[in-house]
All heavy atoms as TSV, in Angstrom:
chain	resi	resn	atom	element	x	y	z
A	1	MET	N	N	-200.840	-184.371	105.330
A	1	MET	CA	C	-201.116	-183.693	106.683
A	1	MET	C	C	-199.888	-183.970	107.629
A	1	MET	O	O	-199.524	-185.159	107.770
A	1	MET	CB	C	-202.402	-184.231	107.217
A	1	MET	CG	C	-202.763	-183.832	108.590
A	1	MET	SD	S	-204.407	-184.153	109.071
A	1	MET	CE	C	-204.216	-185.552	109.997
A	2	GLN	N	N	-199.349	-182.977	108.127
A	2	GLN	CA	C	-198.262	-183.092	109.035
A	2	GLN	C	C	-198.746	-183.210	110.480
A	2	GLN	O	O	-199.638	-182.462	110.916
A	2	GLN	CB	C	-197.337	-181.912	108.907
A	2	GLN	CG	C	-196.093	-181.991	109.784
A	2	GLN	CD	C	-195.094	-180.793	109.524
A	2	GLN	OE1	O	-195.402	-179.881	108.904
A	2	GLN	NE2	N	-193.983	-180.882	110.094
A	3	ILE	N	N	-198.160	-184.172	111.259
A	3	ILE	CA	C	-198.603	-184.356	112.603
A	3	ILE	C	C	-198.002	-183.059	113.442
A	3	ILE	O	O	-196.794	-182.872	113.351
A	3	ILE	CB	C	-198.000	-185.648	113.219
A	3	ILE	CG1	C	-198.717	-186.796	112.473
A	3	ILE	CG2	C	-198.290	-185.783	114.694
A	3	ILE	CD1	C	-198.147	-188.162	112.770
A	4	GLN	N	N	-198.880	-182.517	114.236
A	4	GLN	CA	C	-198.451	-181.326	115.031
A	4	GLN	C	C	-198.705	-181.601	116.511
A	4	GLN	O	O	-197.989	-180.998	117.465
A	4	GLN	CB	C	-199.091	-180.084	114.671
A	4	GLN	CG	C	-198.766	-179.699	113.251
A	4	GLN	CD	C	-199.592	-178.484	112.807
A	4	GLN	OE1	O	-200.552	-178.013	113.415
A	4	GLN	NE2	N	-199.131	-177.870	111.655
A	5	THR	N	N	-199.578	-182.454	116.823
A	5	THR	CA	C	-200.069	-182.770	118.265
A	5	THR	C	C	-200.199	-184.257	118.405
A	5	THR	O	O	-200.745	-185.016	117.561
A	5	THR	CB	C	-201.326	-182.166	118.587
A	5	THR	OG1	O	-201.318	-180.742	118.242
A	5	THR	CG2	C	-201.831	-182.306	120.066
A	6	VAL	N	N	-199.600	-184.753	119.582
A	6	VAL	CA	C	-199.764	-186.181	119.907
A	6	VAL	C	C	-200.446	-186.316	121.288
A	6	VAL	O	O	-200.027	-185.687	122.207
A	6	VAL	CB	C	-198.267	-186.768	119.976
A	6	VAL	CG1	C	-198.320	-188.312	120.494
A	6	VAL	CG2	C	-197.581	-186.661	118.592
A	7	GLY	N	N	-201.401	-187.227	121.234
A	7	GLY	CA	C	-202.057	-187.471	122.454
A	7	GLY	C	C	-201.343	-188.621	123.198
A	7	GLY	O	O	-201.101	-189.730	122.684
A	8	ILE	N	N	-201.092	-188.325	124.491
A	8	ILE	CA	C	-200.371	-189.334	125.361
A	8	ILE	C	C	-201.493	-189.987	126.208
A	8	ILE	O	O	-202.078	-189.262	127.060
A	8	ILE	CB	C	-199.207	-188.663	126.255
A	8	ILE	CG1	C	-198.295	-187.888	125.404
A	8	ILE	CG2	C	-198.644	-189.708	127.133
A	8	ILE	CD1	C	-197.387	-188.706	124.515
A	9	LEU	N	N	-201.675	-191.241	125.977
A	9	LEU	CA	C	-202.687	-191.992	126.703
A	9	LEU	C	C	-202.312	-192.384	128.128
A	9	LEU	O	O	-203.185	-192.471	129.024
A	9	LEU	CB	C	-203.192	-193.162	125.916
A	9	LEU	CG	C	-203.832	-192.849	124.564
A	9	LEU	CD1	C	-204.302	-194.176	123.896
A	9	LEU	CD2	C	-205.040	-191.949	124.754
A	10	SER	N	N	-200.985	-192.632	128.339
A	10	SER	CA	C	-200.566	-192.981	129.706
A	10	SER	C	C	-199.425	-192.062	130.141
A	10	SER	O	O	-198.235	-192.369	129.876
A	10	SER	CB	C	-200.106	-194.483	129.615
A	10	SER	OG	O	-201.105	-195.289	129.253
A	11	PRO	N	N	-199.848	-190.895	130.656
A	11	PRO	CA	C	-198.762	-189.942	130.979
A	11	PRO	C	C	-198.010	-190.083	132.209
A	11	PRO	O	O	-197.652	-189.237	133.010
A	11	PRO	CB	C	-199.582	-188.616	131.031
A	11	PRO	CG	C	-200.906	-189.038	131.507
A	11	PRO	CD	C	-201.068	-190.403	130.916
A	12	GLY	N	N	-197.687	-191.411	132.549
A	12	GLY	CA	C	-196.918	-191.655	133.802
A	12	GLY	C	C	-195.466	-191.571	133.437
A	12	GLY	O	O	-195.048	-190.786	132.648
A	13	ASP	N	N	-194.699	-192.478	134.107
A	13	ASP	CA	C	-193.226	-192.438	133.942
A	13	ASP	C	C	-192.753	-192.517	132.510
A	13	ASP	O	O	-191.988	-191.676	131.949
A	13	ASP	CB	C	-192.505	-193.501	134.690
A	13	ASP	CG	C	-192.530	-193.288	136.185
A	13	ASP	OD1	O	-192.368	-192.107	136.623
A	13	ASP	OD2	O	-192.818	-194.233	136.931
A	14	MET	N	N	-193.256	-193.508	131.750
A	14	MET	CA	C	-192.824	-193.722	130.405
A	14	MET	C	C	-193.504	-192.650	129.464
A	14	MET	O	O	-192.760	-192.116	128.576
A	14	MET	CB	C	-193.248	-195.117	129.930
A	14	MET	CG	C	-192.613	-195.458	128.470
A	14	MET	SD	S	-192.807	-197.103	127.967
A	14	MET	CE	C	-194.477	-197.405	128.089
A	15	GLY	N	N	-194.747	-192.379	129.729
A	15	GLY	CA	C	-195.404	-191.379	128.773
A	15	GLY	C	C	-194.859	-189.963	128.980
A	15	GLY	O	O	-194.726	-189.364	127.879
A	16	GLN	N	N	-194.402	-189.649	130.090
A	16	GLN	CA	C	-193.832	-188.293	130.190
A	16	GLN	C	C	-192.489	-188.230	129.573
A	16	GLN	O	O	-192.052	-187.227	128.999
A	16	GLN	CB	C	-193.840	-187.844	131.668
A	16	GLN	CG	C	-192.907	-188.586	132.654
A	16	GLN	CD	C	-191.561	-187.918	132.716
A	16	GLN	OE1	O	-191.311	-186.754	132.431
A	16	GLN	NE2	N	-190.575	-188.762	133.009
A	17	ALA	N	N	-191.695	-189.276	129.568
A	17	ALA	CA	C	-190.530	-189.343	128.901
A	17	ALA	C	C	-190.565	-189.184	127.468
A	17	ALA	O	O	-189.877	-188.556	126.818
A	17	ALA	CB	C	-189.752	-190.564	129.361
A	18	ILE	N	N	-191.578	-189.960	126.904
A	18	ILE	CA	C	-191.882	-189.899	125.448
A	18	ILE	C	C	-192.246	-188.409	125.039
A	18	ILE	O	O	-191.854	-187.973	124.098
A	18	ILE	CB	C	-192.841	-190.984	125.096
A	18	ILE	CG1	C	-192.277	-192.383	125.200
A	18	ILE	CG2	C	-193.414	-190.786	123.697
A	18	ILE	CD1	C	-193.203	-193.458	125.097
A	19	ALA	N	N	-193.190	-187.930	125.905
A	19	ALA	CA	C	-193.641	-186.602	125.665
A	19	ALA	C	C	-192.596	-185.573	125.686
A	19	ALA	O	O	-192.546	-184.667	124.809
A	19	ALA	CB	C	-194.737	-186.222	126.683
A	20	ALA	N	N	-191.637	-185.694	126.550
A	20	ALA	CA	C	-190.459	-184.770	126.599
A	20	ALA	C	C	-189.639	-184.763	125.369
A	20	ALA	O	O	-189.358	-183.687	124.735
A	20	ALA	CB	C	-189.680	-185.094	127.893
A	21	VAL	N	N	-189.423	-185.940	124.817
A	21	VAL	CA	C	-188.745	-186.018	123.556
A	21	VAL	C	C	-189.573	-185.446	122.339
A	21	VAL	O	O	-189.065	-184.763	121.535
A	21	VAL	CB	C	-188.333	-187.535	123.233
A	21	VAL	CG1	C	-187.776	-187.646	121.880
A	21	VAL	CG2	C	-187.358	-188.106	124.291
A	22	LEU	N	N	-190.843	-185.736	122.386
A	22	LEU	CA	C	-191.683	-185.220	121.248
A	22	LEU	C	C	-191.594	-183.688	121.387
A	22	LEU	O	O	-191.583	-182.959	120.280
A	22	LEU	CB	C	-193.106	-185.731	121.425
A	22	LEU	CG	C	-193.277	-187.318	121.176
A	22	LEU	CD1	C	-194.693	-187.669	121.464
A	22	LEU	CD2	C	-192.950	-187.499	119.664
A	23	ASN	N	N	-191.777	-183.228	122.579
A	23	ASN	CA	C	-191.826	-181.702	122.780
A	23	ASN	C	C	-190.493	-181.035	122.248
A	23	ASN	O	O	-190.463	-180.052	121.658
A	23	ASN	CB	C	-192.163	-181.315	124.126
A	23	ASN	CG	C	-193.562	-181.592	124.488
A	23	ASN	OD1	O	-194.427	-181.555	123.650
A	23	ASN	ND2	N	-193.857	-181.876	125.824
A	24	GLN	N	N	-189.443	-181.760	122.590
A	24	GLN	CA	C	-188.074	-181.205	122.247
A	24	GLN	C	C	-187.935	-181.266	120.673
A	24	GLN	O	O	-187.105	-180.448	120.147
A	24	GLN	CB	C	-187.039	-182.054	122.780
A	24	GLN	CG	C	-186.812	-181.972	124.351
A	24	GLN	CD	C	-185.835	-183.034	124.838
A	24	GLN	OE1	O	-185.300	-183.866	124.154
A	24	GLN	NE2	N	-185.664	-182.954	126.176
A	25	ASN	N	N	-188.708	-181.983	120.030
A	25	ASN	CA	C	-188.725	-182.038	118.521
A	25	ASN	C	C	-189.832	-181.306	117.831
A	25	ASN	O	O	-190.099	-181.584	116.703
A	25	ASN	CB	C	-188.575	-183.518	118.075
A	25	ASN	CG	C	-187.265	-184.162	118.404
A	25	ASN	OD1	O	-186.233	-183.854	117.721
A	25	ASN	ND2	N	-187.164	-184.886	119.508
A	26	GLY	N	N	-190.414	-180.406	118.672
A	26	GLY	CA	C	-191.284	-179.460	118.001
A	26	GLY	C	C	-192.839	-179.846	117.974
A	26	GLY	O	O	-193.609	-179.216	117.453
A	27	LEU	N	N	-193.161	-180.972	118.581
A	27	LEU	CA	C	-194.545	-181.521	118.645
A	27	LEU	C	C	-195.176	-181.063	119.924
A	27	LEU	O	O	-194.514	-180.881	120.953
A	27	LEU	CB	C	-194.627	-182.948	118.523
A	27	LEU	CG	C	-194.168	-183.557	117.261
A	27	LEU	CD1	C	-194.048	-185.056	117.228
A	27	LEU	CD2	C	-195.083	-183.131	116.029
A	28	LYS	N	N	-196.482	-180.869	119.906
A	28	LYS	CA	C	-197.271	-180.508	121.163
A	28	LYS	C	C	-197.811	-181.930	121.622
A	28	LYS	O	O	-198.228	-182.702	120.898
A	28	LYS	CB	C	-198.436	-179.606	120.627
A	28	LYS	CG	C	-199.328	-179.196	121.832
A	28	LYS	CD	C	-200.426	-178.342	121.304
A	28	LYS	CE	C	-201.410	-178.052	122.410
A	28	LYS	NZ	N	-202.519	-177.242	121.877
A	29	THR	N	N	-197.814	-181.942	122.948
A	29	THR	CA	C	-198.397	-183.261	123.595
A	29	THR	C	C	-199.527	-182.853	124.431
A	29	THR	O	O	-199.499	-181.805	125.170
A	29	THR	CB	C	-197.266	-184.053	124.296
A	29	THR	OG1	O	-196.747	-183.089	125.297
A	29	THR	CG2	C	-196.277	-184.482	123.435
A	30	ILE	N	N	-200.611	-183.702	124.335
A	30	ILE	CA	C	-201.816	-183.541	125.134
A	30	ILE	C	C	-202.154	-184.747	125.879
A	30	ILE	O	O	-201.673	-185.956	125.447
A	30	ILE	CB	C	-202.902	-182.968	124.366
A	30	ILE	CG1	C	-203.329	-184.005	123.265
A	30	ILE	CG2	C	-202.683	-181.617	123.804
A	30	ILE	CD1	C	-204.599	-183.662	122.479
A	31	ALA	N	N	-202.856	-184.690	127.040
A	31	ALA	CA	C	-203.245	-185.952	127.778
A	31	ALA	C	C	-204.627	-185.640	128.444
A	31	ALA	O	O	-204.830	-184.441	128.920
A	31	ALA	CB	C	-202.222	-186.418	128.710
A	32	ALA	N	N	-205.322	-186.645	128.700
A	32	ALA	CA	C	-206.489	-186.539	129.512
A	32	ALA	C	C	-206.125	-186.883	130.934
A	32	ALA	O	O	-205.850	-188.003	131.317
A	32	ALA	CB	C	-207.539	-187.588	129.007
A	33	LEU	N	N	-206.061	-185.848	131.808
A	33	LEU	CA	C	-205.673	-185.972	133.207
A	33	LEU	C	C	-206.713	-186.064	134.216
A	33	LEU	O	O	-206.420	-186.141	135.477
A	33	LEU	CB	C	-204.614	-184.875	133.550
A	33	LEU	CG	C	-203.312	-184.876	132.661
A	33	LEU	CD1	C	-202.470	-183.694	133.099
A	33	LEU	CD2	C	-202.574	-186.255	132.773
A	34	ASP	N	N	-207.988	-186.011	133.793
A	34	ASP	CA	C	-209.079	-186.133	134.719
A	34	ASP	C	C	-208.966	-187.528	135.467
A	34	ASP	O	O	-208.528	-188.585	134.802
A	34	ASP	CB	C	-210.476	-186.217	134.003
A	34	ASP	CG	C	-210.908	-184.819	133.614
A	34	ASP	OD1	O	-210.257	-183.833	133.865
A	34	ASP	OD2	O	-211.976	-184.743	132.995
A	35	ASP	N	N	-209.063	-187.570	136.692
A	35	ASP	CA	C	-209.027	-188.763	137.519
A	35	ASP	C	C	-207.671	-189.372	137.599
A	35	ASP	O	O	-207.538	-190.598	137.929
A	35	ASP	CB	C	-210.157	-189.907	137.069
A	35	ASP	CG	C	-211.502	-189.356	137.096
A	35	ASP	OD1	O	-211.804	-188.517	138.021
A	35	ASP	OD2	O	-212.323	-189.618	136.158
A	36	ARG	N	N	-206.721	-188.597	137.207
A	36	ARG	CA	C	-205.299	-189.083	137.363
A	36	ARG	C	C	-204.784	-188.669	138.743
A	36	ARG	O	O	-205.165	-187.625	139.299
A	36	ARG	CB	C	-204.382	-188.557	136.191
A	36	ARG	CG	C	-204.846	-189.063	134.787
A	36	ARG	CD	C	-204.956	-190.505	134.702
A	36	ARG	NE	N	-203.795	-191.288	134.958
A	36	ARG	CZ	C	-203.101	-191.933	134.093
A	36	ARG	NH1	N	-203.545	-192.014	132.842
A	36	ARG	NH2	N	-202.017	-192.552	134.353
A	37	SER	N	N	-203.779	-189.253	139.148
A	37	SER	CA	C	-203.067	-189.017	140.490
A	37	SER	C	C	-202.393	-187.655	140.412
A	37	SER	O	O	-201.969	-187.154	139.362
A	37	SER	CB	C	-202.130	-190.097	140.917
A	37	SER	OG	O	-200.944	-190.032	140.085
A	38	GLU	N	N	-202.065	-187.097	141.629
A	38	GLU	CA	C	-201.244	-185.895	141.592
A	38	GLU	C	C	-199.893	-186.097	141.065
A	38	GLU	O	O	-199.342	-185.222	140.358
A	38	GLU	CB	C	-201.249	-185.354	142.987
A	38	GLU	CG	C	-200.566	-184.051	143.167
A	38	GLU	CD	C	-201.131	-182.909	142.289
A	38	GLU	OE1	O	-202.375	-182.839	142.156
A	38	GLU	OE2	O	-200.375	-182.025	141.841
A	39	ARG	N	N	-199.381	-187.253	141.310
A	39	ARG	CA	C	-197.976	-187.605	140.853
A	39	ARG	C	C	-197.968	-187.605	139.230
A	39	ARG	O	O	-197.151	-187.015	138.663
A	39	ARG	CB	C	-197.539	-188.966	141.311
A	39	ARG	CG	C	-196.171	-189.366	140.867
A	39	ARG	CD	C	-195.723	-190.661	141.438
A	39	ARG	NE	N	-194.382	-190.958	140.948
A	39	ARG	CZ	C	-194.063	-191.576	139.762
A	39	ARG	NH1	N	-195.061	-191.946	138.952
A	39	ARG	NH2	N	-192.822	-191.766	139.477
A	40	THR	N	N	-199.041	-188.267	138.705
A	40	THR	CA	C	-199.141	-188.187	137.200
A	40	THR	C	C	-199.312	-186.807	136.695
A	40	THR	O	O	-198.691	-186.436	135.717
A	40	THR	CB	C	-200.237	-189.112	136.766
A	40	THR	OG1	O	-199.996	-190.424	137.211
A	40	THR	CG2	C	-200.388	-189.058	135.269
A	41	ARG	N	N	-200.098	-186.026	137.360
A	41	ARG	CA	C	-200.233	-184.627	136.951
A	41	ARG	C	C	-198.885	-183.807	137.049
A	41	ARG	O	O	-198.615	-183.001	136.171
A	41	ARG	CB	C	-201.340	-183.927	137.833
A	41	ARG	CG	C	-202.709	-184.419	137.507
A	41	ARG	CD	C	-203.604	-183.684	138.579
A	41	ARG	NE	N	-205.007	-184.120	138.278
A	41	ARG	CZ	C	-205.733	-183.562	137.262
A	41	ARG	NH1	N	-205.286	-182.660	136.547
A	41	ARG	NH2	N	-207.054	-184.024	137.130
A	42	GLN	N	N	-198.127	-184.070	138.070
A	42	GLN	CA	C	-196.836	-183.455	138.205
A	42	GLN	C	C	-195.899	-183.803	137.108
A	42	GLN	O	O	-195.190	-183.047	136.489
A	42	GLN	CB	C	-196.249	-183.668	139.575
A	42	GLN	CG	C	-196.983	-182.997	140.678
A	42	GLN	CD	C	-196.538	-183.423	142.113
A	42	GLN	OE1	O	-195.596	-184.302	142.240
A	42	GLN	NE2	N	-196.992	-182.744	143.047
A	43	LEU	N	N	-195.894	-185.183	136.746
A	43	LEU	CA	C	-195.019	-185.708	135.715
A	43	LEU	C	C	-195.441	-185.062	134.343
A	43	LEU	O	O	-194.567	-184.615	133.511
A	43	LEU	CB	C	-195.143	-187.271	135.535
A	43	LEU	CG	C	-194.564	-188.037	136.706
A	43	LEU	CD1	C	-194.881	-189.543	136.597
A	43	LEU	CD2	C	-192.986	-187.872	136.629
A	44	ALA	N	N	-196.696	-184.946	134.134
A	44	ALA	CA	C	-197.230	-184.322	132.872
A	44	ALA	C	C	-196.813	-182.807	132.774
A	44	ALA	O	O	-196.385	-182.379	131.797
A	44	ALA	CB	C	-198.720	-184.494	132.853
A	45	ALA	N	N	-196.980	-182.187	133.828
A	45	ALA	CA	C	-196.553	-180.717	133.922
A	45	ALA	C	C	-195.013	-180.571	133.616
A	45	ALA	O	O	-194.682	-179.679	132.840
A	45	ALA	CB	C	-196.817	-180.062	135.214
A	46	ALA	N	N	-194.198	-181.444	134.281
A	46	ALA	CA	C	-192.782	-181.350	134.084
A	46	ALA	C	C	-192.370	-181.652	132.660
A	46	ALA	O	O	-191.403	-181.190	132.075
A	46	ALA	CB	C	-192.053	-182.436	134.971
A	47	ALA	N	N	-193.230	-182.462	131.912
A	47	ALA	CA	C	-192.897	-182.774	130.526
A	47	ALA	C	C	-193.617	-181.832	129.555
A	47	ALA	O	O	-193.595	-182.120	128.338
A	47	ALA	CB	C	-193.344	-184.222	130.173
A	48	ASN	N	N	-194.346	-180.826	130.042
A	48	ASN	CA	C	-195.030	-179.905	129.305
A	48	ASN	C	C	-196.178	-180.471	128.421
A	48	ASN	O	O	-196.385	-180.138	127.242
A	48	ASN	CB	C	-194.073	-179.105	128.291
A	48	ASN	CG	C	-194.616	-177.772	127.849
A	48	ASN	OD1	O	-195.503	-177.230	128.454
A	48	ASN	ND2	N	-194.148	-177.367	126.617
A	49	ILE	N	N	-196.796	-181.395	129.099
A	49	ILE	CA	C	-198.012	-182.041	128.444
A	49	ILE	C	C	-199.192	-181.252	128.846
A	49	ILE	O	O	-199.440	-180.925	130.024
A	49	ILE	CB	C	-198.227	-183.475	128.971
A	49	ILE	CG1	C	-197.020	-184.356	128.644
A	49	ILE	CG2	C	-199.494	-184.105	128.360
A	49	ILE	CD1	C	-197.049	-185.804	129.308
A	50	GLN	N	N	-200.003	-180.792	127.888
A	50	GLN	CA	C	-201.111	-179.965	128.120
A	50	GLN	C	C	-202.329	-180.910	128.548
A	50	GLN	O	O	-202.561	-181.904	127.815
A	50	GLN	CB	C	-201.627	-179.301	126.945
A	50	GLN	CG	C	-202.764	-178.402	127.003
A	50	GLN	CD	C	-203.280	-177.790	125.761
A	50	GLN	OE1	O	-202.589	-177.780	124.760
A	50	GLN	NE2	N	-204.462	-177.240	125.817
A	51	ASP	N	N	-203.005	-180.565	129.661
A	51	ASP	CA	C	-204.133	-181.276	130.104
A	51	ASP	C	C	-205.412	-180.842	129.359
A	51	ASP	O	O	-205.788	-179.600	129.298
A	51	ASP	CB	C	-204.360	-181.037	131.651
A	51	ASP	CG	C	-205.568	-181.685	132.148
A	51	ASP	OD1	O	-206.083	-182.686	131.593
A	51	ASP	OD2	O	-205.908	-181.435	133.382
A	52	VAL	N	N	-206.067	-181.791	128.728
A	52	VAL	CA	C	-207.248	-181.547	128.035
A	52	VAL	C	C	-208.461	-182.035	128.711
A	52	VAL	O	O	-209.593	-181.943	128.253
A	52	VAL	CB	C	-207.305	-182.013	126.461
A	52	VAL	CG1	C	-206.249	-181.392	125.738
A	52	VAL	CG2	C	-207.114	-183.548	126.534
A	53	GLY	N	N	-208.272	-182.582	129.998
A	53	GLY	CA	C	-209.323	-182.953	130.781
A	53	GLY	C	C	-209.695	-184.473	130.590
A	53	GLY	O	O	-209.057	-185.266	131.064
A	54	SER	N	N	-210.722	-184.693	129.707
A	54	SER	CA	C	-211.131	-186.107	129.475
A	54	SER	C	C	-210.649	-186.765	128.284
A	54	SER	O	O	-210.141	-186.029	127.354
A	54	SER	CB	C	-212.655	-186.106	129.463
A	54	SER	OG	O	-213.150	-185.438	128.307
A	55	LEU	N	N	-210.711	-188.036	128.141
A	55	LEU	CA	C	-210.388	-188.756	127.025
A	55	LEU	C	C	-211.240	-188.294	125.817
A	55	LEU	O	O	-210.760	-188.172	124.669
A	55	LEU	CB	C	-210.529	-190.305	127.176
A	55	LEU	CG	C	-210.018	-191.128	126.015
A	55	LEU	CD1	C	-208.592	-190.859	125.657
A	55	LEU	CD2	C	-210.195	-192.595	126.469
A	56	THR	N	N	-212.518	-188.006	126.104
A	56	THR	CA	C	-213.431	-187.484	125.070
A	56	THR	C	C	-212.795	-186.142	124.398
A	56	THR	O	O	-212.754	-185.969	123.233
A	56	THR	CB	C	-214.778	-187.171	125.602
A	56	THR	OG1	O	-215.358	-188.437	126.111
A	56	THR	CG2	C	-215.719	-186.636	124.576
A	57	GLN	N	N	-212.342	-185.286	125.335
A	57	GLN	CA	C	-211.830	-184.083	124.790
A	57	GLN	C	C	-210.555	-184.367	124.048
A	57	GLN	O	O	-210.217	-183.608	123.049
A	57	GLN	CB	C	-211.554	-183.094	125.961
A	57	GLN	CG	C	-212.793	-182.457	126.505
A	57	GLN	CD	C	-213.524	-181.602	125.449
A	57	GLN	OE1	O	-212.958	-180.875	124.742
A	57	GLN	NE2	N	-214.804	-181.959	125.396
A	58	LEU	N	N	-209.722	-185.221	124.486
A	58	LEU	CA	C	-208.526	-185.606	123.677
A	58	LEU	C	C	-208.902	-186.050	122.286
A	58	LEU	O	O	-208.285	-185.565	121.277
A	58	LEU	CB	C	-207.744	-186.769	124.423
A	58	LEU	CG	C	-206.394	-187.042	123.944
A	58	LEU	CD1	C	-205.522	-187.320	124.947
A	58	LEU	CD2	C	-206.420	-188.111	122.863
A	59	VAL	N	N	-209.933	-186.833	122.141
A	59	VAL	CA	C	-210.335	-187.318	120.830
A	59	VAL	C	C	-210.890	-186.238	120.029
A	59	VAL	O	O	-210.646	-186.019	118.806
A	59	VAL	CB	C	-211.371	-188.422	120.913
A	59	VAL	CG1	C	-211.916	-188.962	119.624
A	59	VAL	CG2	C	-210.606	-189.755	121.569
A	60	ILE	N	N	-211.696	-185.368	120.543
A	60	ILE	CA	C	-212.339	-184.259	119.955
A	60	ILE	C	C	-211.253	-183.434	119.315
A	60	ILE	O	O	-211.388	-182.998	118.169
A	60	ILE	CB	C	-213.305	-183.476	120.826
A	60	ILE	CG1	C	-214.521	-184.254	121.046
A	60	ILE	CG2	C	-213.607	-182.030	120.269
A	60	ILE	CD1	C	-215.466	-183.755	122.190
A	61	ARG	N	N	-210.198	-183.017	120.129
A	61	ARG	CA	C	-209.121	-182.214	119.638
A	61	ARG	C	C	-208.383	-182.818	118.463
A	61	ARG	O	O	-207.985	-182.102	117.416
A	61	ARG	CB	C	-208.125	-181.908	120.786
A	61	ARG	CG	C	-208.659	-180.901	121.778
A	61	ARG	CD	C	-207.660	-180.602	122.738
A	61	ARG	NE	N	-208.196	-179.723	123.750
A	61	ARG	CZ	C	-207.701	-178.575	124.114
A	61	ARG	NH1	N	-206.543	-178.224	123.635
A	61	ARG	NH2	N	-208.308	-177.817	124.987
A	62	HIS	N	N	-208.220	-184.107	118.524
A	62	HIS	CA	C	-207.604	-184.842	117.361
A	62	HIS	C	C	-208.481	-184.723	116.101
A	62	HIS	O	O	-208.045	-184.535	115.032
A	62	HIS	CB	C	-207.410	-186.323	117.641
A	62	HIS	CG	C	-206.993	-187.113	116.472
A	62	HIS	ND1	N	-205.781	-186.970	115.807
A	62	HIS	CD2	C	-207.717	-188.066	115.743
A	62	HIS	CE1	C	-205.650	-187.754	114.857
A	62	HIS	NE2	N	-206.736	-188.401	114.738
A	63	LEU	N	N	-209.845	-184.829	116.265
A	63	LEU	CA	C	-210.756	-184.858	115.064
A	63	LEU	C	C	-210.792	-183.447	114.526
A	63	LEU	O	O	-211.222	-183.305	113.263
A	63	LEU	CB	C	-212.074	-185.296	115.519
A	63	LEU	CG	C	-212.179	-186.783	115.908
A	63	LEU	CD1	C	-213.559	-187.149	116.397
A	63	LEU	CD2	C	-211.751	-187.695	114.676
A	64	ARG	N	N	-210.591	-182.396	115.228
A	64	ARG	CA	C	-210.673	-181.049	114.765
A	64	ARG	C	C	-209.444	-180.671	113.808
A	64	ARG	O	O	-209.553	-179.768	113.059
A	64	ARG	CB	C	-210.667	-180.063	115.870
A	64	ARG	CG	C	-211.943	-180.011	116.599
A	64	ARG	CD	C	-211.900	-178.932	117.617
A	64	ARG	NE	N	-213.086	-179.032	118.498
A	64	ARG	CZ	C	-213.241	-178.576	119.780
A	64	ARG	NH1	N	-212.253	-177.877	120.284
A	64	ARG	NH2	N	-214.358	-178.615	120.412
A	65	LYS	N	N	-208.436	-181.412	113.881
A	65	LYS	CA	C	-207.243	-181.144	113.162
A	65	LYS	C	C	-207.413	-181.476	111.646
A	65	LYS	O	O	-207.973	-182.259	111.223
A	65	LYS	CB	C	-206.034	-181.885	113.729
A	65	LYS	CG	C	-205.759	-181.440	115.167
A	65	LYS	CD	C	-205.420	-180.061	115.340
A	65	LYS	CE	C	-205.169	-179.699	116.782
A	65	LYS	NZ	N	-205.042	-178.416	117.017
């Protein structure tokens, strides 16, 4: 099974930098942005991290793969 999507648990400064590198190398990144600050949401958007809402949804998406 090849990894295609990576869940970013902490999409702040470091997480968005890691996500940017992953995206540049062909992986999709997702994060649970419910209850996160506007700044974190902006960082995630800039790094092309897809918001899946809750941590529960992040896990569900992983299990569907």
